[in-house]
C-alpha positions in Angstrom: 38.2 -12.3 -34.0 36.1 -15.5 -33.3 36.1 -18.1 -36.1 33.0 -19.1 -38.0 32.3 -22.8 -38.2 33.8 -24.4 -41.3 32.4 -27.8 -40.6 28.9 -28.9 -39.3 29.2 -29.0 -35.5 26.2 -31.2 -35.2 28.3 -34.1 -36.5 29.8 -34.1 -33.0 26.5 -34.7 -31.4 25.3 -38.3 -30.8 21.9 -38.4 -29.0 20.6 -41.5 -27.1 16.9 -40.6 -27.5 15.8 -43.6 -25.4 18.1 -42.6 -22.5 16.8 -41.4 -19.1 19.2 -38.5 -19.5 17.4 -35.4 -20.9 18.4 -34.5 -24.4 19.5 -31.0 -23.4 21.9 -32.6 -20.8 23.3 -34.8 -23.5 23.9 -31.9 -25.8 25.5 -29.9 -22.9 27.8 -32.8 -21.9 29.0 -33.4 -25.5 29.6 -29.7 -26.2 31.5 -29.4 -22.9 33.7 -32.3 -23.7 34.4 -31.0 -27.1 35.3 -27.6 -25.7 37.6 -29.0 -22.9 39.4 -31.3 -25.4 39.9 -28.5 -27.9 37.7 -29.9 -30.6 35.8 -26.6 -30.4 38.6 -24.0 -29.9 38.1 -21.0 -27.8 36.4 -18.2 -29.7 34.6 -20.6 -31.9 31.1 -19.6 -32.8 28.4 -22.2 -32.1 25.5 -22.6 -34.5 22.3 -20.7 -33.8 20.0 -22.7 -31.6 17.3 -22.8 -34.2 19.7 -24.2 -36.8 21.1 -26.8 -34.5 17.6 -27.8 -33.4 16.5 -28.3 -37.0 19.5 -30.4 -37.9 19.0 -32.6 -34.8 15.3 -32.8 -35.3 14.6 -31.3 -31.8 12.6 -28.6 -30.3 14.5 -25.3 -30.3 13.9 -25.0 -26.5 16.0 -28.2 -25.9 19.0 -26.6 -27.6 18.4 -23.3 -25.8 18.4 -25.2 -22.4 21.8 -26.7 -23.3 23.2 -23.4 -24.4 21.9 -21.8 -21.2 23.7 -24.3 -19.0 26.9 -24.0 -21.1 26.7 -20.2 -20.5 25.9 -20.5 -16.8 28.9 -22.8 -16.2 31.3 -20.5 -18.0 31.9 -22.5 -21.3 30.3 -20.1 -23.7 29.4 -16.4 -23.9 26.7 -14.7 -25.8 27.3 -11.5 -27.8 24.2 -9.6 -28.7 23.7 -9.6 -32.5 26.7 -11.9 -33.1 25.9 -15.3 -31.6 27.2 -17.7 -29.0 30.9 -18.3 -28.7 33.2 -20.7 -26.8 34.6 -18.6 -24.0 38.3 -17.6 -24.2 38.6 -18.4 -20.5 37.2 -21.8 -19.3 36.3 -22.9 -15.7 39.2 -25.4 -15.9 41.6 -22.5 -16.2 40.6 -21.2 -12.8 40.8 -24.6 -11.2 44.3 -25.2 -12.6 45.3 -21.6 -11.9 46.8 -21.7 -15.4 47.2 -18.8 -17.6 44.5 -18.8 -20.3 45.6 -18.9 -23.9 45.5 -15.6 -25.7 45.1 -15.2 -29.4 48.4 -14.8 -31.2 49.0 -11.1 -31.8 48.9 -9.8 -35.3 52.1 -8.2 -36.7 52.6 -4.9 -35.0 50.2 -5.7 -32.2 51.1 -6.4 -28.6 49.7 -9.5 -26.8 46.9 -8.8 -24.4 47.5 -9.3 -20.6 45.7 -12.1 -18.8 43.4 -9.5 -17.2 42.5 -8.0 -20.6 41.8 -11.4 -22.0 39.5 -12.2 -19.1 37.8 -8.9 -19.4 37.0 -9.5 -23.1 35.5 -12.9 -22.1 33.1 -11.4 -19.5 30.4 -10.6 -22.0 29.4 -7.5 -20.1 26.1 -5.9 -21.2 26.3 -2.6 -23.0 25.8 0.7 -21.1 22.2 1.7 -20.7 21.0 4.0 -23.5 19.1 7.2 -23.0 17.9 7.0 -26.7 16.0 3.7 -26.3 12.7 3.2 -24.5 12.4 1.5 -21.1 16.1 1.5 -20.5 16.6 0.5 -16.8 18.5 2.8 -14.4 18.3 5.9 -16.6 16.5 8.8 -14.8 14.3 11.4 -16.5 17.0 13.3 -18.3 14.5 15.9 -19.7 13.6 16.8 -16.1 17.2 17.6 -15.1 17.3 21.1 -13.5 19.2 22.7 -16.4 18.3 26.3 -15.6 19.5 26.0 -12.0 22.7 24.4 -13.0 23.3 27.0 -15.7 23.0 29.8 -13.1 25.2 27.9 -10.6 27.8 27.3 -13.3 27.9 30.9 -14.4 28.3 32.1 -10.8 31.0 29.5 -10.2 33.2 30.5 -13.1 32.7 34.2 -12.5 34.1 33.7 -9.0 37.4 32.5 -10.6 38.0 30.1 -7.7 41.6 29.1 -8.2 41.2 26.2 -5.7 38.7 24.6 -8.1 41.1 24.5 -11.0 44.0 22.9 -9.2 44.6 19.3 -8.1 42.6 19.7 -5.0 45.2 18.0 -2.9 44.5 18.3 0.8 40.9 19.4 0.3 39.3 17.3 -2.4 35.6 17.8 -2.5 35.6 19.8 0.8 32.3 21.5 0.0 30.6 18.5 -1.4 31.7 16.1 1.4 30.1 18.5 3.9 26.9 18.6 2.0 26.8 14.9 1.6 27.4 14.3 5.3 24.6 16.7 6.1 22.2 15.2 3.6 22.9 11.6 4.8 22.2 12.6 8.4 18.9 14.4 7.6 17.6 12.1 4.8 19.0 8.7 5.6 19.7 8.7 9.4 23.4 8.0 8.7 25.7 10.0 11.0 29.2 10.7 9.7 31.7 13.6 9.5 32.8 15.0 6.1 36.3 13.4 6.5 34.5 10.0 6.2 33.1 10.9 2.8 35.2 10.1 -0.2 34.0 11.6 -3.5 34.8 9.5 -6.6 33.6 9.1 -10.1 31.4 6.0 -9.9 30.3 3.2 -7.6 32.6 0.9 -9.7 35.5 3.0 -8.5 34.1 2.4 -5.0 34.3 -1.3 -5.6 37.9 -0.9 -6.8 38.9 1.1 -3.7 37.4 -1.5 -1.4 39.3 -4.3 -3.2 42.6 -2.4 -2.9 42.2 -1.4 0.7 40.5 -4.4 2.4 41.2 -7.5 0.3 44.1 -9.5 -1.0 44.5 -11.6 -4.1 42.7 -14.9 -3.7 40.2 -13.6 -1.1 36.5 -14.4 -1.6 33.8 -11.9 -2.3 30.1 -12.9 -1.9 27.9 -11.2 -4.5 24.2 -11.1 -5.3 23.1 -13.5 -8.0 21.7 -12.2 -10.4 23.8 -9.1 -9.9 25.8 -6.2 -11.2 28.2 -7.8 -13.8 30.5 -4.8 -14.2 31.0 -4.7 -10.4 31.6 -8.4 -10.4 34.2 -8.0 -13.2 35.9 -5.3 -11.1 36.4 -7.7 -8.3 37.5 -10.6 -10.5 40.1 -8.5 -12.3 41.5 -7.6 -8.8 42.3 -11.3 -8.4 39.4 -12.1 -6.1 37.3 -15.2 -6.0 33.6 -14.7 -6.6 30.9 -16.5 -4.6 27.5 -15.9 -6.2 24.7 -16.0 -3.6 21.1 -16.3 -5.0 18.7 -13.6 -4.1 15.0 -14.1 -3.6 12.1 -11.7 -3.1 13.7 -10.5 0.2 17.1 -10.0 -1.2 20.3 -11.7 0.0 19.9 -14.2 2.9 22.9 -14.2 5.3 21.9 -17.8 6.2 23.2 -18.8 2.7 26.7 -17.5 3.5 29.4 -19.9 4.5 30.5 -20.3 8.1 33.6 -21.9 9.5 31.6 -25.1 10.1 31.1 -25.5 6.3 34.8 -25.7 5.7 36.7 -23.7 3.0 37.4 -20.0 2.8 34.9 -17.5 4.2 34.0 -14.5 2.2 36.0 -11.4 3.4 33.4 -9.1 1.7 29.7 -9.3 1.0 28.3 -6.9 -1.6 24.6 -6.0 -1.3 22.0 -3.5 -2.6 19.3 -3.6 0.1 16.7 -1.4 -1.7 15.2 -2.6 -5.1 18.3 -4.6 -6.0 19.4 -4.6 -9.6 18.4 -6.6 -11.6 16.2 -8.8 -9.5 14.3 -6.0 -7.8 14.1 -7.3 -4.3 14.5 -5.4 -1.1 16.0 -6.7 2.2 13.7 -6.5 5.2 15.1 -5.4 8.5 15.6 -8.9 9.8 17.8 -9.9 6.9 19.8 -6.7 7.3 20.4 -7.4 10.9 21.3 -11.0 10.1 23.9 -9.8 7.6 25.4 -7.4 10.1 25.6 -10.2 12.7 27.3 -12.5 10.2 29.9 -9.8 9.4 30.6 -9.0 13.0 30.8 -12.7 14.0 33.2 -13.6 11.3 35.2 -10.4 10.8 33.8 -9.8 7.3 33.2 -6.6 5.5 30.0 -5.4 3.9 29.9 -3.1 0.9 26.4 -1.5 0.8 25.5 -0.1 -2.6 22.5 2.1 -1.7 21.7 3.5 -5.2 17.9 3.5 -5.0 17.0 4.9 -1.6 16.7 8.5 -2.7 13.9 7.6 -5.1 11.3 6.1 -2.7 7.7 7.2 -3.1 5.9 4.8 -0.9 6.5 2.8 2.4 8.8 3.3 5.3 12.4 4.2 4.4 14.7 1.7 6.0 17.9 3.0 7.6 21.1 2.0 5.8 23.2 -0.9 7.1 25.9 1.6 7.8 23.7 3.4 10.3 23.0 0.2 12.2 26.6 -1.0 12.2 28.2 -0.7 15.6 31.5 -2.4 14.9 32.7 -0.5 11.7 32.2 -3.5 9.3 30.1 -1.6 6.6 31.3 0.6 3.8 28.5 2.7 2.2 28.4 3.9 -1.3 25.9 5.8 -3.5 25.9 8.2 -6.4 24.1 11.1 -8.0 23.3 8.9 -11.1 19.6 8.5 -10.4 19.1 11.5 -8.1 20.4 13.9 -10.8 22.1 12.5 -13.9 24.6 9.7 -14.7 26.6 12.2 -16.9 27.8 14.0 -13.8 29.9 11.0 -12.9 29.7 11.7 -9.2 29.6 9.1 -6.5 30.9 8.7 -3.0 31.9 6.3 -0.3 31.4 6.6 3.5 34.0 4.6 5.4 34.4 3.9 9.2 36.7 6.4 10.9 39.6 4.0 11.3 39.7 3.4 7.5 39.7 7.0 6.3 43.5 7.3 5.9 43.9 4.0 4.0 41.0 4.9 1.6 42.4 8.4 1.1 45.8 7.1 0.2 44.4 4.5 -2.2 42.3 7.2 -3.8 45.4 9.3 -4.3 47.6 6.4 -5.7 44.9 5.3 -8.2 43.8 8.9 -8.9 40.1 8.0 -8.5 38.8 11.5 -8.3 35.8 13.4 -9.7 36.2 16.9 -11.4 36.4 19.7 -8.8 34.1 22.1 -10.7 31.3 19.5 -11.0 31.7 18.8 -7.3 31.4 22.5 -6.6 28.2 22.8 -8.7 26.5 19.9 -6.9 27.6 21.2 -3.5 26.0 24.5 -4.3 22.9 22.8 -5.6 22.5 20.9 -2.3 23.4 23.8 -0.1 20.6 26.0 -1.6 18.0 23.2 -1.0 17.5 22.3 -4.7 18.3 18.6 -4.3 15.4 18.0 -1.8 13.0 19.9 -4.0 14.1 18.1 -7.1 13.8 14.7 -5.5 10.3 15.4 -4.2 9.2 16.3 -7.7 10.9 13.3 -9.3 9.4 10.8 -6.9 5.9 11.9 -8.0 6.9 11.5 -11.6 8.5 8.1 -11.1 5.6 6.9 -9.0 3.1 7.8 -11.9 5.3 6.1 -14.5 5.9 2.9 -12.5 2.1 2.5 -11.8 1.1 3.1 -15.4 3.6 0.6 -16.7 2.7 -2.0 -14.0 -1.0 -1.6 -14.6 -0.6 -1.9 -18.3 1.5 -5.0 -18.0 -0.8 -6.5 -15.5 -3.7 -6.2 -17.9 -1.8 -7.6 -20.9 0.5 -10.3 -19.5 -0.4 -10.6 -15.8 -1.9 -14.1 -16.3 1.6 -15.4 -17.3 4.0 -13.1 -15.5 4.6 -11.7 -12.0 4.3 -8.0 -12.3 5.9 -6.1 -9.4 4.5 -2.8 -8.1 7.7 -1.2 -7.0 8.0 1.5 -4.4 11.5 2.8 -5.2 14.1 3.0 -7.9 13.9 3.2 -11.7 13.2 -0.3 -12.9 11.0 -3.3 -12.4 11.7 -6.9 -13.4 8.8 -9.1 -14.7 9.3 -12.8 -14.2 7.4 -15.6 -16.1 5.2 -18.3 -14.7 5.4 -20.1 -18.0 8.3 -21.3 -20.3 9.8 -18.2 -21.7 13.0 -17.3 -23.7 13.9 -13.9 -22.2 17.0 -13.5 -24.5 14.8 -13.8 -27.6 12.2 -11.4 -26.2 14.9 -8.9 -25.3 16.5 -9.1 -28.8 13.1 -8.6 -30.4 12.5 -5.5 -28.2 15.9 -4.1 -29.1 15.0 -4.4 -32.8 11.9 -2.3 -32.0 13.9 0.3 -30.2 13.5 -0.8 -26.5 16.3 -1.6 -24.1 14.8 -4.3 -21.9 17.7 -6.7 -21.0 17.1 -10.3 -20.2 17.4 -11.3 -16.5 19.2 -14.5 -17.4 22.1 -12.4 -18.8 22.9 -11.4 -15.2 22.9 -14.9 -13.6 26.1 -16.6 -12.6 24.4 -19.6 -11.0 21.0 -21.1 -11.8 19.4 -19.3 -14.7 16.3 -17.2 -14.0 14.2 -15.7 -16.7 12.6 -12.3 -16.9 12.8 -8.9 -18.5 14.2 -5.8 -16.8 12.1 -2.7 -17.6 13.1 0.9 -16.9 10.5 3.6 -16.6 12.5 6.6 -15.4 13.4 8.1 -18.8 10.3 7.1 -20.6 7.6 9.8 -20.7 4.2 9.0 -19.4 2.5 9.6 -22.8 4.7 6.9 -24.4 4.2 4.2 -21.8 1.1 2.6 -23.3 3.0 2.1 -26.6 5.9 0.7 -24.7 3.7 -1.7 -22.7 2.1 -3.0 -25.9 5.6 -3.6 -27.4 6.6 -5.6 -24.4 3.4 -7.6 -24.4 3.8 -8.4 -28.1 7.4 -9.6 -27.6 6.4 -11.7 -24.6 3.5 -13.2 -26.6 5.8 -14.2 -29.4 8.4 -15.7 -27.0 5.8 -17.6 -25.1 4.2 -19.0 -28.2 7.6 -20.1 -29.5 8.3 -21.8 -26.1 4.9 -23.6 -26.2 5.5 -24.8 -29.8 9.0 -26.1 -28.8 7.5 -27.9 -25.8 4.9 -29.7 -27.9 7.6 -30.9 -30.3 9.5 -32.7 -27.6 
């Protein structure tokens, strides 16, 4: 458990107010030194930004900027509702390749492994909640085809299919892999045979399999920034080096990836989400997709394509997957049924090049990364009878209506200060400020009101970018005006606080 302060931390801070160095930089530098030298031990809780600002006679925003940089550079972590803590694993630990110190075990307890210690220090956001409004990535759970699945389940268990209650060795997911291959060919223009489809429990399992099969400890993985933190943790705990690549309104730019001329190690894997990337919300145009493929082919790299949003597109031309355009077998494709049906099914899949099928199948067996056979059988029957296509057509219309209503409402209320995207696919939109804005404070206020709208800055590894991530999939149309007003009020309060802080400097 992290220690509370038992002495005033601000006694450590000495500010040169007439210096050319900004005050937040001075605070950052002095905290960093205190952390590295052990004056602020790992796990120590820092004072709230408002408290420290008052004691130092500064605007709160100055302290927030210092804390943001400390977090971005890996010296502190923020725990929702608990505060800001010195991280248990510091950047210097990675540079020195030294084992980070772990808290001494209590009597009767075993010491944690290095991996577990690092995992606790990641500060991963909580799982999305179906009970809170505007939770991103959650589909319309009340629209799940319960009656159809009830009928399919009853028929399945009446058949007493012995093969569905065994281990499934030699034919795991045989029915579902055939249906997925057919669906991908018809709906996504991705040609593959069922043997190339590997059914698993989640796209995080896909990342783990890719790490085991294609990468070695110490290899570099290029990831989108801001990006999927749990996926990033999966790679880091596999002993891989992470290279954050900033995304913009057109997604990841292959021109930002290293080449041999730059010196240093090249990434062996690039992880991308080409359609409505989470959390930034950008989509890669065809030119950037082709440039990424060219980079992978030229440098012998791999691409993991996480295509989780393409099924839910209600406007615009659907872009073929990177996998479909890959002529040299450098792309591994993954998606899931989380958004198309429901995350509770815990069903996802990989599509791998033919020459990698055996290696991935063996890794899946060794690590037992399977999905339940009965659930696979139900989804396979659902697809074979044409229900998935019908369900997706209906859901696209629902999501289109909800996204437009939310975007229109936000445009009217905060469009003068925020960029409001009109998305054409997926289950979330990210609004980004044109003015000073504390997204962490706004997200905390919304959570207190019952809304799950995470701060964009929480997902940044490099330069901090501000915004709120808003989901509309599981929020009924009738409730969206109330949700919009709640977001606007939280934004108003955060902007007013930022403006007051700016005038005090």
